SERO-4910 file (N, C-alpha, C, O; in steps of 0.05 Angstrom, whole numbers):
BEGIN
 pado doro    nc1    nc2    nc3   cac1   cac2   cac3    cc1    cc2    cc3    oc1    oc2    oc3
  Met    A  -1439   1043    537  -1414   1034    540  -1402   1010    522  -1379   1010    513
  Leu    A  -1420    990    519  -1414    968    501  -1411    981    471  -1394    972    455
  Asn    A  -1428   1002    464  -1422   1014    433  -1394   1021    437  -1378   1009    422
  Trp    A  -1387   1038    453  -1366   1045    452  -1342   1033    451  -1323   1046    443
  Ile    A  -1337   1005    458  -1318    981    462  -1323    970    435  -1303    960    425
  Leu    A  -1347    968    418  -1349    962    395  -1334    971    374  -1322    957    357
  Ile    A  -1335    997    376  -1322   1015    354  -1293   1019    364  -1282   1038    354
  Asp    A  -1276   1005    381  -1253   1011    385  -1238   1003    360  -1243    984    346
  Lys    A  -1219   1019    357  -1193   1016    335  -1178    987    342  -1164    978    324
  Ile    A  -1179    977    360  -1158    954    368  -1170    933    348  -1194    931    345
  His    A  -1154    918    335  -1156    897    322  -1141    872    318  -1126    873    338
  Leu    A  -1135    848    304  -1124    833    303  -1109    838    274  -1123    843    255
  Asn    A  -1079    838    271  -1069    844    250  -1064    816    233  -1042    805    238
  Pro    A  -1081    805    214  -1072    782    204  -1044    773    199  -1027    790    199
  Leu    A  -1036    748    194  -1010    740    188   -998    751    162   -976    761    159
  Asn    A  -1017    749    144  -1012    757    118  -1008    785    106  -1001    794     84
  Gln    A  -1017    798    133  -1019    828    126  -1000    845    145  -1002    870    147
  Ile    A   -979    826    163   -962    843    179   -946    864    167   -935    856    146
  Ser    A   -941    886    171   -925    905    161   -903    912    168   -898    903    190
  Val    A   -885    924    157   -857    930    173   -860    950    189   -845    952    208
  Gly    A   -880    967    185   -883    992    199   -894    977    233   -881    978    254
  Ala    A   -912    969    230   -921    948    260   -900    942    273   -894    950    295
  Thr    A   -886    927    261   -857    911    268   -838    937    285   -831    937    308
  Leu    A   -835    950    270   -816    977    280   -829    989    300   -814    996    318
  Asn    A   -855    994    303   -868   1008    318   -867    995    348   -862   1008    369
  Ala    A   -872    970    345   -863    953    366   -836    952    376   -833    951    401
  Phe    A   -818    952    363   -787    946    367   -780    975    379   -767    978    399
  Glu    A   -790    995    365   -785   1030    374   -791   1029    406   -775   1035    424
  Asp    A   -824   1019    411   -832   1024    434   -813   1005    461   -807   1016    482
  Leu    A   -807    980    456   -784    964    471   -764    986    471   -764    999    492
  Ile    A   -751    993    455   -725   1009    454   -725   1026    475   -707   1025    492
  Leu    A   -748   1045    476   -754   1065    489   -759   1062    521   -750   1077    538
  Val    A   -774   1040    523   -773   1031    548   -749   1021    564   -744   1025    588
  Ile    A   -734   1008    547   -705    993    559   -690   1018    560   -678   1023    581
  Ala    A   -688   1033    543   -670   1065    542   -682   1078    573   -666   1086    589
  Gly    A   -706   1078    577   -723   1091    594   -703   1084    621   -692   1100    636
  Tyr    A   -702   1055    623   -695   1044    651   -665   1042    650   -657   1040    673
  Leu    A   -646   1043    633   -619   1048    631   -611   1080    640   -590   1086    651
  Val    A   -630   1098    633   -629   1127    642   -626   1133    667   -611   1147    680
  Val    A   -651   1113    675   -656   1117    708   -636   1104    728   -631   1111    751
  Ser    A   -627   1085    713   -602   1067    730   -578   1086    731   -558   1081    745
  Val    A   -579   1104    717   -550   1121    722   -550   1138    747   -532   1142    763
  Ile    A   -577   1149    745   -582   1162    772   -578   1147    800   -592   1127    807
  Pro    A   -556   1159    815   -555   1142    841   -575   1138    856   -568   1130    878
  His    A   -601   1141    852   -622   1146    870   -639   1121    863   -644   1118    839
  Met    A   -649   1102    881   -672   1074    868   -701   1094    869   -721   1083    860
  Ile    A   -704   1119    879   -734   1122    882   -743   1132    853   -767   1132    848
  Phe    A   -726   1142    833   -735   1141    812   -745   1115    787   -761   1114    768
  Thr    A   -725   1096    800   -732   1070    782   -765   1061    793   -785   1054    779
  Lys    A   -761   1063    825   -791   1055    835   -813   1073    826   -836   1064    824
  Leu    A   -808   1101    820   -828   1123    812   -834   1109    782   -856   1099    782
  Leu    A   -822   1108    762   -825   1093    735   -839   1069    734   -858   1064    720
  Leu    A   -826   1056    750   -850   1025    754   -877   1027    762   -896   1014    754
  Phe    A   -877   1044    782   -902   1047    795   -928   1061    772   -952   1053    770
  Ile    A   -916   1081    757   -930   1093    733   -938   1075    713   -960   1074    702
  Glu    A   -916   1059    707   -924   1045    681   -939   1022    685   -951   1011    666
  Val    A   -938   1011    713   -957    988    718   -983    996    726  -1001    979    727
  Thr    A   -988   1024    734  -1009   1038    737  -1029   1036    709  -1052   1028    707
  Met    A  -1010   1047    692  -1021   1051    666  -1030   1025    653  -1048   1024    636
  Met    A  -1015   1001    662  -1018    978    647  -1036    961    658  -1042    939    647
  Leu    A  -1047    971    684  -1068    954    701  -1094    964    690  -1113    949    685
  Gly    A  -1094    994    685  -1119   1010    671  -1122    993    642  -1144    983    636
  Gly    A  -1106    992    631  -1104    975    600  -1112    947    607  -1131    940    593
  Ile    A  -1105    930    623  -1117    914    630  -1149    904    629  -1165    888    619
  Ser    A  -1148    930    651  -1187    928    659  -1205    934    635  -1227    924    631
  Tyr    A  -1188    956    616  -1207    959    589  -1203    930    573  -1223    922    561
  Thr    A  -1180    914    572  -1180    899    553  -1206    876    564  -1224    867    549
  Ile    A  -1205    868    591  -1227    850    604  -1251    870    594  -1263    859    576
  Leu    A  -1259    890    599  -1285    899    588  -1289    899    557  -1311    903    548
  Ala    A  -1268    896    541  -1272    895    515  -1273    866    507  -1270    861    483
  Leu    A  -1276    847    523  -1274    819    523  -1313    816    510  -1320    798    495
  Ser    A  -1326    833    517  -1358    827    512  -1358    840    480  -1380    836    469
  Ser    A  -1342    851    464  -1339    856    438  -1342    835    420  -1353    835    398
  Gly    A  -1327    811    434  -1329    787    415  -1302    778    399  -1299    757    387
  Asn    A  -1286    797    402  -1256    791    392  -1234    780    412  -1215    792    421
  Leu    A  -1243    751    416  -1233    732    438  -1203    733    431  -1188    742    448
  Leu    A  -1193    726    406  -1167    726    405  -1151    747    407  -1128    747    416
  Thr    A  -1166    771    396  -1149    798    404  -1146    804    431  -1124    809    441
  Cys    A  -1167    803    445  -1172    803    474  -1145    787    491  -1130    798    507
  Ile    A  -1144    761    483  -1124    746    493  -1099    754    489  -1083    753    507
  Leu    A  -1091    763    461  -1067    772    452  -1054    794    463  -1030    797    467
  Arg    A  -1074    810    469  -1076    840    486  -1068    838    514  -1051    853    524
  Leu    A  -1084    816    529  -1074    809    554  -1051    801    560  -1037    811    578
  Ile    A  -1041    777    541  -1017    772    543   -986    795    541   -965    798    553
  Arg    A   -997    806    522   -971    833    518   -980    846    544   -960    844    560
  Gln    A   -999    856    555   -999    869    579   -990    855    600   -976    869    615
  Leu    A   -994    835    606   -981    819    628   -954    818    624   -940    825    643
  Asp    A   -940    809    599   -908    813    588   -903    834    597   -887    833    616
  Tyr    A   -914    860    589   -899    887    593   -899    883    622   -877    884    633
  Ile    A   -920    878    639   -911    882    668   -885    866    680   -866    875    694
  Ile    A   -889    841    671   -865    831    683   -838    840    673   -818    841    687
  Leu    A   -839    849    642   -816    864    630   -809    889    649   -786    897    653
  Ile    A   -827    898    657   -811    928    663   -808    923    697   -794    938    711
  Tyr    A   -821    898    707   -810    892    735   -782    880    735   -767    883    754
  Met    A   -776    867    711   -751    851    709   -731    877    699   -707    874    701
  Leu    A   -743    902    687   -719    919    685   -721    934    706   -697    937    711
  Ser    A   -731    943    720   -733    954    749   -715    939    767   -700    953    781
  Leu    A   -714    917    769   -698    902    779   -668    900    770   -649    895    785
  Val    A   -666    904    749   -638    906    739   -628    927    744   -605    929    753
  Ser    A   -645    949    739   -636    977    744   -627    983    778   -607    995    787
  Ile    A   -647    970    792   -645    977    828   -615    965    830   -598    978    843
  Gln    A   -610    941    817   -586    920    829   -560    937    812   -537    936    820
  Thr    A   -568    952    788   -545    966    783   -539    987    798   -515    990    803
  Ile    A   -554   1003    808   -558   1029    831   -538   1015    849   -514   1020    849
  Tyr    A   -549    997    865   -540    981    884   -508    971    888   -494    974    908
  Asn    A   -501    959    865   -480    942    854   -459    968    857   -438    963    869
  Asn    A   -464    993    846   -451   1018    830   -433   1020    857   -408   1022    855
  Arg    A   -445   1020    881   -431   1035    901   -405   1009    910   -388   1017    926
  Phe    A   -404    989    902   -379    971    909   -362    968    892   -344    951    895
  Gln    A   -363    982    869   -344    980    841   -316    993    851   -317   1010    869
  Asn    A   -295    988    843   -274    999    848   -257   1013    828   -232   1012    827
  Tyr    A   -273   1024    812   -266   1044    795   -269   1071    796   -292   1078    801
  Asp    A   -252   1090    791   -250   1124    793   -277   1132    782   -296   1142    794
  Asn    A   -275   1124    750   -295   1137    734   -327   1124    739   -333   1100    741
  Tyr    A   -341   1145    739   -370   1137    750   -384   1116    725   -395   1095    731
  Phe    A   -380   1124    704   -396   1106    686   -380   1081    676   -391   1065    661
  Ile    A   -357   1078    683   -344   1052    682   -354   1039    706   -364   1017    703
  Arg    A   -354   1049    730   -371   1030    750   -402   1025    745   -416   1007    755
  Trp    A   -410   1044    727   -439   1040    726   -439   1015    702   -457    999    704
  Cys    A   -423   1013    684   -421    995    666   -417    963    672   -429    943    663
  Ser    A   -394    966    693   -391    946    704   -417    932    725   -426    909    721
  Ser    A   -425    948    742   -449    941    754   -474    932    738   -490    915    746
  Leu    A   -474    945    712   -501    935    699   -491    905    684   -505    884    684
  Asn    A   -467    909    673   -461    878    668   -470    859    685   -488    844    678
  Ala    A   -460    858    708   -462    839    734   -494    833    739   -505    811    743
  Ser    A   -508    860    736   -539    859    740   -551    838    717   -568    821    722
  Leu    A   -537    845    688   -558    834    669   -544    806    666   -558    789    653
  Ser    A   -522    797    673   -511    771    674   -528    746    685   -525    722    679
  Lys    A   -548    759    702   -563    743    715   -590    735    704   -602    715    710
  Lys    A   -599    757    686   -624    757    680   -630    759    653   -653    757    647
  Trp    A   -612    761    637   -613    771    614   -624    751    591   -627    759    568
  Ile    A   -630    724    599   -647    703    578   -672    712    590   -690    714    574
  Lys    A   -679    717    614   -712    724    616   -715    748    601   -736    750    590
  Leu    A   -700    765    599   -699    790    586   -708    788    561   -728    798    552
  Val    A   -690    773    549   -692    768    520   -721    755    508   -735    761    489
  Phe    A   -724    734    529   -752    721    524   -775    739    526   -792    739    508
  Leu    A   -776    756    547   -794    777    552   -803    795    526   -824    802    516
  Val    A   -777    799    521   -779    824    495   -792    811    470   -810    822    456
  Leu    A   -779    784    464   -792    772    441   -820    765    443   -834    766    423
  Val    A   -833    758    469   -860    755    471   -879    777    468   -902    775    460
  Tyr    A   -862    804    475   -876    829    467   -876    841    442   -895    852    431
  Trp    A   -854    838    432   -854    844    404   -874    827    386   -892    838    373
  Val    A   -871    805    386   -889    785    376   -923    797    376   -937    801    357
  Thr    A   -929    800    405   -958    803    408   -958    830    404   -981    839    399
  Ser    A   -941    845    404   -950    874    396   -947    876    360   -956    898    350
  Thr    A   -939    860    344   -941    859    318   -966    850    310   -982    860    294
  Leu    A   -967    825    326   -998    816    319  -1023    830    327  -1044    824    317
  Thr    A  -1020    849    346  -1048    863    355  -1037    891    348  -1014    897    353
  Leu    A  -1056    910    335  -1050    933    329  -1066    948    351  -1090    948    351
  Pro    A  -1049    961    371  -1061    976    393  -1067   1009    386  -1079   1023    401
  Tyr    A  -1058   1018    362  -1063   1042    348  -1076   1045    330  -1079   1067    320
***
């Protein structure tokens, strides 16, 4: 098992070798996650948001346990950055799911005839309370994803 962890392809990306590709990959991952929660918030049932949250948290908890196992390989800084990235991702998807659920809930009380105008209005109301936290979480995830190359 230890031998398998030692040959892992996860490594720290030195600051002088940060590439545009790694930065764009991290940004693309973030855009896909945010778009996924936006799409799920359009559907007027909260079960889809909860299901998406459950699947992503389960995958991240598996990643955290793997990272804790990888601590024995000696790459302490890489493992700490990965743990920060994974915990930040869990908090990010939790916040996105709260925004999605609140958008679905607020959508019922909007006074517009068009569904997408009601959805945009309720999304705006939901984001107005949490946008600073979301921006901070996105920036932390983006920086830690750029510094550690998980692929």
